[in-house]
N, C-alpha and C positions, 0 to 999 in steps of 0.2 A: 372748869370742865377739863379733864383730861385730853390730849390728841392721840393717844395711843389706848385702845381699848384691848380686854380678853379676848380669845377666839372662845365664841360660845356656839351653841347649837342654833340651828335655823328654827324661826318661828314658824307655827303651824302654815300660818298665811303670808309668807314672806313677802316684803313689796316685789321683789321679781318675778312672783309667781300672779300678783293682782291681775294683770292684764289678760292672763289665759282666764282667770275665775270671772272675770269681766264679761268675757265671750261665752263661757262654760262654768257655770257654779260647781259642777260635778269635775272640773279637773282635778288632778291630783299629780304633782310631779313625781317622775321616776325615781329620782334620787339617786341615779347610777351617774358615774363620771364619765369623761370622753378625752380625748388627747387633746380636742381644743378647749373643753373647759379647763384641764389642767394647765395647758399653756396660758390660758386667761390668768388662772390663779397666781403663776408664776409670775407673768407682768406687771399683775395688780400688786403684788408684793415688792417687785423692783421699784415701781413707783411712789411705793408707801416709804420704802427705805432709802429712794435714791442712789440703789446699787444696781448697776446693769451687769455686773461682772459676770455672772451667770447666765446671760443671755445670748443667743447668736446675734449676728449682724443686724439682720431684719428685725428681731424682736426690739433689741436696743434701739434702732432706728424709731420704731413705731412709737415706743415710750418715750422718744425724746421728744416725738411730736406734741405726746400728750405733755409732757413738762413745760414746754414752750409755749404752749396755751394756756395752760397754770401760770407761770410766771408772769405772762403777758397781762394776764386779768388782774393779778393781784397786784402788779405795778398801777392801776387804775385806783387803788384802794388805799385810805390814810390809816395806816398801822394796822393793818388786819391782823385778828386771832385765827390760826391756822389749825385744822384738825383734819388729820390722816387718818381713815378707817373709823369715822367715828359712829358709835352705836346710838341710835336713836331710838327713844319709844316714841310711839306713835297712836295718835287717836286716843290718847288718855291711857296707852297702856294695852289697847287691843291687840297690837301687832309690834313688833322692832325689827329693824333691820339695821344694815351698817353701810353710811353713805362713804365711796371712796373719798371724797376731798371736800370740805365746807370751810369757808373763811366769812369770818363776822367782822365787820368794821361799822360800829355804830349801829344806825338803822338799816343797814344794809349786808346783805348776805351772799355769798355766791356758792351753790351746789355743785359739783361734776361728779359724773359718773363714766367710768372708762368702758367702753363697750371695745374687746378688743377682735371680736368676731369680724366676719365680712359679710353677715346677713341683714336684711334691714330690719330695723326697729320701727316701733310708732313714734310720731314727731315727739319733742318735749311738751308741747302744747296739750296731749290729748294722753300722754305716756301715764299710766298709771303708778309705775313706778317710783316716778319722777315726783306726781302727786304726791304720794305718801311719803317719800325723803323731805320735800318743801314743807308738808305739814309739823313733821315731825322736828324739823329746824323752827318754825314758827312756833312751835309749843316747848322747846328747851332754850328759845332765846327770846323772852316777852318784847325785848326791846327792839327787833327787826321788825321794820315796817316794809320791805320790798326785799324780794329774792330773785335773782337770775339764777334759773336751772341750766346746765348746759350736758348734754349727752355729746361725748367725744369719742369718735368713730374714726382712728387713723385708718385701718386698713382702706376704708371706704371714701378718706380723704372730707369726712363730714362732721360737721358741727351742728346739732339741733339744739336750739336756744327757746326758753318761754322765759317770762318775767310773771312771777306772782305777785300780789299785795296781800295785806294782812284781810284786807276786804275779802280775799276770796276764801278765807280759813271755813267759816260755816258750810260752803257747798264742797271743799275739799273735803271737811270732815265727813258729811252728808257722804260722798262718793265712796270713800274708803269703809266707814261703816257700812253701807249695802252691799258693797262687794262680798265683805266678810262675813255679813249675816246669811246672805244668800248661799255661800258656800257651807256655814253650817247648818243649813236649814235641814230638817227630816226628809224631807221629799225634793232633793237637787235636781233642778233643772238640769237636761243635757242638751248642749246646742253643738253637734259635731263641727268641726273646722278644721282648718291647719294646726292649732294648738293640740289636736289628736296626736301628732307626732311624736310631742312629749310628755304624752299622759300614760301613766300607768294601768290604767283602766282600758286600755284598747281592746284587751280580750274578754273584758265583761262587759262594755259597755252596750247596751241593748241599742240606744239610739245610733252608733256608730255601725252596729251591725246590720241595721235597717239601709242603710246606705246601700246595700247590694240588694235592695229590692226596690220595684219601682213605685211601691207608696211612699219611699224616701224623698220624694220631689217635694213634699210638704215643707221640708225643712230648707229653710233660706241660708244657711251658710254652705254646706256640700250638699250635692245632691247629684244622682245618677240622671244624666238625661234621657229623653224616651228614647233616642236613636243610639243603640248601645253599639253599632259597629263602625270602628272608626274610618274605614273608608267612605261610608255613607255621609260623614258630617262632612257638613260646607261652612257654617256658620263658625267663624274665630273664636266667639264668645263661648258658644258651644263646647268647642274645643279645649279652651281654658279650663272649663268645669270639670272636663275629661281628665285633663294634666294633674290638677289638684286632687280627684278621688285617687288616681293611679297612686299619688305618692303615698298617701294616707292608707291604703287598702294594701299596698305592700308593707308599710311597717305592721299593719294590722296583722297580715298573715304570717309575718316572722315571729310576731309575739304569741299568736295562736300555737304554732308549731313548737317552741320555746316552753311557754306554760304545758303543753300536752305533754310534752316528753317527761317535763320534771313530775308530772300528776302520775304517769305510768311508772316512772322510777321509784315511786314513792308507795306503789303497791296497788293504785287503783286500776281498776279494769275498764278501758275506754273499748266500749261495743265496736267491733269491726275493727279493730285496731291492735298491734302487739309490739312490741319492742323487740325490733332486729337489731344485732350486733352486727357491724362491719370493722373488717381491718383498718387500722390506720395507715395513710400514705407512706411509704419510705421516703428518706431525705438525708441528704449529707450536709448538716450546715457547716463542718469545719473542712473547707477545700485541701488546708496543708497538712491536716492530720491524716486526710485520705490518700494523699500522694505518698505521704511517709509511709504507707501500708502497702502499697503496690508499687514503688517507685523502682524494686528489684526487678519487676515485669514489664515494664513498660516506659517508653521515652517520657520526660516533660512534654513534648509536643503532643504526642497521643494522647495524653491526660487531659491537656489541655482543651484539644477538641472533643472531651465529654464535657466540657462543663458549660457549655453551651454559652448565651450572651452573657455580655458582662455589662454591670450596672453603671451608667455613665456618671452619675453623681457621685457615686460611690468611691469609682476611681478617681475623678479630679479633687474629690475630698481626700482621700488618702494621700494624693500626691503634693497636694498643699499643706498637711497637717504640720509640717515641719520648717515650713516657709519663715524668713524672716518678718518680725512684727510689721504691719503695713503693707506685705507683699503679697499676703494670701490670696487676696482676688485676681492681682496680676498673674500668679502662677495658676490660678485654675483658668485664667482665659488663656495662656500662652498654650496649656494642656489640650484645651478644646480645639484651638485653632490648629494646633499640629495635627489632631487627629481627624479633624475635619477635612485638612487640606490632603491628606494620606487615603481619604476616602474609607477610613476606618467606621466614621459615626454615619450610620442611615437615619434618615428620618421619615417614620411612617408618613402617610398621608395624612393631610389635615382632616378634621372632622367638625361636626357642627352640635350643638345641642341647646335645646331651651333651659334658659335659667330663669326662676321664679323673680319676678319685680317685688 
């Protein structure tokens, strides 16, 4: 079996989406990218090739943690075959996916999945994506009797692990089959939850829309409490439900606005609304070019006074750009110390926010 597979399209029910679809069979991934997703892809490719030259110092450090764990586990195996970005047919071809790293040594296999984000994931013992990958390895390597699954989260300094045996395969197959068949059903169940934040059906999901109504209390995932005024809520558990709902409804509102504008732009008339144009905000992205255009009529000091605040990160990054190899961080630290000692850097008042566990 090759240890390098060609890039292919994603499966309709990819392993990474199975956990969401287990919660809500109607879930459909948005299919859009983000800066975090693009960073994760870049770091995965760096680990695949063991080439960290295109990464920042932090990204290279995080990839190094993954590499060190991988190498440590490999040292426990006897002459293992290694597969990076291994494409797996899963559940007899019902779906497929690509495992980040697989090692097979006789009757034992190790599967690793790199999670480069800072968010929490389902533990390996109950993770649907991990179950699917493990099932695919058992199907691809009939000699394997035991499999260690590891989710490696370097930003959280966390590794979640679970061991499967071939005796678990029937239940694993039943689980993956059930998730996919429920997702393919004509009348799919809709169960709102935090997965709604990533679902492309936010603007059309009736169950999610009903969260804004008292009748939504019958749903066990997300529900609007009977007391709607935050100042009257004294129960912490009720406040937690409100925070969950606020996050999902905020994303839903943004999705409604986006799709409504798109509908109106395509000629559909929305009763009670019309498209109104507004002028774009003027800005000057190139300060050097702007100074060149006005330098005969104002002094550099007067021009700088018009430029507002200076980005601290951008300033120290530029100062350290030409620093000798190995001196970049020291140059940054020296610049920050000097700016702080001279009272040039000011620090805003600290704030607090609630982070979802």
